[in-house]
C-alpha positions as CSV (number, residue, x, y, z in Angstrom):
1,M,15.8,32.2,19.3
2,G,12.6,30.4,20.3
3,C,11.2,31.0,16.8
4,L,14.4,29.8,15.1
5,T,14.4,26.8,17.3
6,R,10.8,25.9,16.3
7,I,11.6,26.4,12.6
8,G,14.7,24.2,13.0
9,C,12.6,21.5,14.6
10,L,10.0,21.7,11.9
11,V,12.7,21.3,9.2
12,V,14.1,18.2,11.0
13,V,10.6,16.7,11.4
14,A,9.8,17.4,7.7
15,G,13.1,15.9,6.6
16,A,12.5,12.8,8.7
17,A,9.0,12.4,7.2
18,A,10.3,12.8,3.7
19,A,13.1,10.3,4.3
20,G,10.6,7.8,5.8
21,Y,8.2,8.2,2.9
22,W,11.1,7.7,0.4
23,L,12.2,4.5,2.2
24,Y,8.8,3.0,3.0
25,G,6.5,4.6,0.4
26,D,2.8,3.6,0.9
27,Q,3.9,1.3,3.8
28,L,4.8,4.3,6.0
29,P,1.4,4.7,7.6
30,S,1.2,1.0,8.5
31,K,4.8,1.2,9.8
32,L,3.9,4.1,12.0
33,A,0.7,2.5,13.2
34,T,2.6,-0.7,14.1
35,A,5.2,1.3,16.0
36,A,2.4,3.3,17.8
37,G,0.7,0.0,18.6
38,R,3.8,-1.4,20.2
39,V,4.3,1.8,22.3
40,A,0.6,1.6,23.4
41,D,1.0,-2.1,24.3
42,K,4.1,-1.5,26.3
43,A,2.3,1.4,28.1
44,G,-0.6,-0.9,28.8
45,D,1.7,-3.6,30.2
46,A,3.4,-1.0,32.4
47,A,0.1,0.2,33.7
48,G,-0.9,-3.4,34.5
49,V,2.2,-3.9,36.5
50,V,1.7,-0.7,38.4
51,A,-1.9,-1.7,39.2
52,D,-0.7,-5.1,40.4
53,R,1.8,-3.5,42.7
54,S,-0.8,-1.1,43.9
55,I,-3.1,-3.9,44.9
56,A,-0.3,-5.7,46.7
57,T,0.7,-2.5,48.5
58,R,-2.8,-1.8,49.6
59,R,-3.1,-5.4,50.9
60,D,0.1,-5.1,52.8
61,T,-0.6,-1.7,54.4
62,T,-4.3,-2.0,55.2
63,P,-4.5,-2.4,59.0
64,G,-6.6,-5.3,60.2
65,G,-7.0,-6.8,56.8
66,S,-8.5,-10.3,57.0
67,P,-6.7,-13.4,55.6
68,D,-9.6,-13.9,53.1
69,A,-9.3,-10.4,51.8
70,N,-5.5,-10.8,51.4
71,R,-6.0,-14.1,49.6
72,N,-8.6,-12.5,47.2
73,A,-6.2,-9.7,46.6
74,D,-3.4,-12.2,45.8
75,R,-5.7,-14.1,43.4
76,N,-6.7,-10.8,41.6
77,A,-3.1,-9.7,41.3
78,D,-2.1,-13.2,39.9
79,R,-5.0,-13.1,37.4
80,S,-4.0,-9.6,36.2
81,A,-0.4,-10.6,35.8
82,D,-1.4,-13.7,33.9
83,R,-3.6,-11.7,31.6
84,N,-0.7,-9.2,30.9
85,A,1.6,-12.1,30.2
86,D,-0.9,-13.8,27.8
87,R,-1.4,-10.5,25.9
88,S,2.3,-10.0,25.6
89,A,2.8,-13.6,24.4
90,N,0.0,-13.3,21.8
91,R,1.5,-10.1,20.4
92,N,5.0,-11.6,20.1
93,A,3.8,-14.9,18.7
94,E,4.4,-15.3,15.0
95,P,2.2,-17.5,12.7
96,R,3.5,-21.0,12.4
97,V,5.5,-21.6,9.2
98,D,6.4,-25.1,7.9
99,W,9.8,-24.8,6.1
100,A,10.9,-27.2,3.4
101,R,14.6,-27.8,2.6
102,V,15.7,-26.9,-1.0
103,G,18.3,-29.3,-2.3
104,S,19.2,-32.5,-4.0
105,D,17.4,-34.5,-1.2
106,A,14.1,-32.7,-1.8
107,A,11.3,-34.8,-3.3
108,M,10.7,-33.8,-7.0
109,P,7.0,-33.8,-7.9
110,T,7.7,-36.0,-10.9
111,K,4.2,-37.5,-11.3
112,E,2.5,-34.1,-11.1
113,I,4.8,-32.5,-13.7
114,A,4.6,-35.5,-16.0
115,A,0.8,-35.4,-15.8
116,L,0.8,-31.7,-16.6
117,S,3.0,-32.3,-19.6
118,K,0.6,-34.8,-21.2
119,R,-1.8,-33.5,-23.9
120,D,-4.7,-35.2,-22.3
121,G,-3.5,-34.5,-18.7
122,P,-5.1,-32.3,-16.1
123,A,-5.3,-28.5,-16.7
124,F,-3.5,-27.8,-13.4
125,V,-1.8,-29.5,-10.5
126,T,-1.4,-28.3,-6.9
127,L,1.9,-28.5,-4.9
128,N,2.7,-28.1,-1.3
129,A,5.9,-26.5,0.1
130,A,7.9,-29.7,0.1
131,E,7.0,-30.5,-3.5
132,L,7.8,-26.9,-4.6
133,A,11.2,-27.2,-2.8
134,G,11.9,-30.3,-5.0
135,L,10.7,-28.4,-8.1
136,L,13.0,-25.5,-7.4
137,S,15.9,-27.5,-6.0
138,A,18.1,-26.7,-9.0
139,A,16.9,-23.3,-10.1
140,L,16.5,-21.4,-6.7
141,P,20.1,-21.9,-5.4
142,Q,21.5,-20.5,-8.6
143,Q,19.7,-17.2,-7.9
144,L,21.4,-16.8,-4.6
145,P,25.0,-15.9,-3.7
146,T,27.6,-18.7,-3.8
147,S,27.9,-18.5,0.0
148,A,24.2,-19.3,0.6
149,R,23.6,-22.5,2.6
150,D,20.6,-24.2,4.2
151,V,18.1,-22.8,1.6
152,E,14.5,-23.3,2.7
153,L,11.1,-22.2,1.5
154,A,7.6,-22.0,2.8
155,L,4.1,-21.2,1.5
156,R,2.1,-18.9,3.7
157,D,-1.3,-17.6,2.5
158,N,-0.5,-16.2,-0.9
159,Q,3.2,-15.7,-0.4
160,L,6.4,-17.6,-1.0
161,L,8.9,-17.3,1.8
162,V,12.6,-18.0,1.2
163,R,15.4,-18.1,3.7
164,A,19.1,-19.0,3.7
165,T,22.3,-18.3,5.7
166,L,25.0,-16.5,3.8
167,D,27.8,-14.0,4.1
168,V,25.7,-10.9,4.4
169,A,28.5,-8.7,3.0
170,E,27.6,-10.2,-0.4
171,I,24.3,-8.2,-0.4
172,A,26.0,-4.9,0.0
173,G,26.6,-4.3,-3.7
174,D,29.1,-1.9,-5.3
175,G,29.8,1.8,-4.8
176,T,29.7,3.9,-1.7
177,L,26.5,2.4,-0.4
178,G,28.0,-1.1,-0.8
179,R,31.1,-0.1,1.0
180,L,29.2,1.3,3.9
181,L,26.8,-1.7,4.1
182,G,29.7,-4.1,3.7
183,I,31.3,-2.7,6.9
184,A,28.0,-2.9,8.8
185,L,26.9,-6.3,7.5
186,A,29.7,-8.6,8.4
187,G,29.8,-12.4,9.1
188,R,27.1,-15.0,8.3
189,D,23.4,-14.5,9.1
190,T,20.0,-15.4,7.9
191,L,18.5,-13.6,4.9
192,Q,14.7,-14.0,4.6
193,L,12.6,-13.0,1.6
194,G,8.8,-12.8,1.2
195,G,6.8,-12.1,-1.9
196,T,4.6,-13.5,-4.7
197,L,5.1,-15.6,-7.8
198,E,3.9,-14.5,-11.2
199,P,4.5,-15.9,-14.7
200,L,6.8,-14.3,-17.3
201,R,6.2,-16.8,-20.1
202,S,5.9,-20.6,-20.5
203,G,8.6,-22.2,-18.4
204,A,9.6,-19.0,-16.6
205,A,8.3,-17.0,-13.6
206,Q,9.5,-14.2,-11.4
207,Y,9.6,-14.0,-7.6
208,R,8.5,-10.5,-6.7
209,V,10.2,-9.8,-3.4
210,E,8.0,-7.5,-1.2
211,S,9.9,-8.0,2.1
212,L,13.5,-8.6,2.9
213,R,15.0,-9.1,6.3
214,V,18.6,-9.6,7.3
215,K,20.3,-9.5,10.7
216,G,16.8,-9.0,12.1
217,I,16.4,-5.7,10.2
218,Q,13.5,-5.2,7.8
219,V,15.0,-3.6,4.7
220,P,12.9,-0.6,3.4
221,P,11.0,-1.5,0.2
222,R,12.8,1.2,-1.9
223,L,16.2,-0.5,-1.1
224,I,15.0,-4.0,-2.0
225,P,15.9,-3.7,-5.7
226,T,19.4,-2.5,-4.7
227,V,19.9,-5.5,-2.5
228,L,18.5,-7.9,-5.1
229,G,20.8,-6.5,-7.7
230,A,23.8,-7.6,-5.6
231,L,22.2,-11.0,-4.9
232,R,21.3,-12.0,-8.5
233,R,23.6,-14.3,-10.4
234,G,23.5,-15.3,-14.1
235,Q,21.4,-13.7,-16.8
236,T,18.6,-11.4,-15.9
237,P,15.5,-11.6,-18.1
238,K,14.7,-8.2,-19.7
239,E,11.1,-8.4,-18.5
240,L,12.1,-8.9,-14.9
241,A,10.8,-6.4,-12.4
242,P,13.2,-4.3,-10.3
243,N,12.2,-6.4,-7.2
244,G,12.0,-9.6,-9.2
245,V,14.1,-12.8,-9.1
246,G,13.9,-15.0,-12.2
247,M,12.9,-18.7,-11.8
248,L,12.9,-21.4,-14.4
249,L,10.0,-23.9,-14.5
250,P,9.1,-26.9,-16.6
251,K,8.0,-25.9,-20.1
252,A,4.6,-27.3,-19.5
253,V,3.8,-24.5,-17.0
254,A,2.2,-21.4,-18.4
255,D,0.7,-19.8,-15.2
256,L,0.9,-20.2,-11.5
257,R,-0.9,-19.0,-8.4
258,I,-0.3,-19.2,-4.6
259,A,-3.4,-19.3,-2.4
260,K,-4.0,-20.7,1.1
261,G,-0.5,-22.0,1.4
262,R,-0.6,-24.1,-1.8
263,L,0.9,-23.5,-5.3
264,T,-1.2,-24.2,-8.4
265,L,0.6,-24.7,-11.7
266,Y,-1.5,-24.3,-14.9
267,K,-0.8,-26.2,-18.1
268,A,0.5,-24.4,-21.2
269,V,-1.9,-24.9,-24.1
270,P,-0.2,-27.4,-26.5
271,T,0.6,-26.2,-30.0
272,P,-1.4,-28.2,-32.6
């Protein structure tokens, strides 16, 4: 029985590893490392609390302890507790993100696009998140479900972040998977996407979604195309990647790059 039990455990472990790799692919090692790091952090915090309590206990139970020694022990315990609290706060703190609202009230970068459209204009222009929100105020909402509200975007490092509140059942899709997800994902919640922009042709680009979070759950990379398939509306360009969302741009734009939280649009070479 012991041998059979061990074989059964190995089969379960192997199956779990295969499922994890299928869902997370090359990201599995980093996911495991992150999980291990969180466990180690929690263990370290717990050890710190135990040490603090041990110091306090020794102070209280040491016969004839002087007031100065007790005060020193209190200070040491307070410093240790503060260090543990600071470490925990730093681990849980997320990088600051400045979100810009996408909608009719967003400021359209009219001057920048007009300059890019001129034959003798600049070869490129650079936009911040608020200007990009104005540029995509018409195109981006059309790529989201009709229930999407409060659409916002942000530029962080080399990524475009998009978030909106919506009826999360709309991302479930069709078929058995859709029916199961539709039951689990009910009500309104925030959907957040993260990814990069790349050109398709002059006047068109695709948003390649690399991360997708809904109801606080990070969707495995292999399931992102399935979710996006349920999200997309309208025509899908044939050159669109499985994890891509199409976006229309001014005809004057031939290329684009995100770097250091800014978007650079490059001019299309005019036809003689």
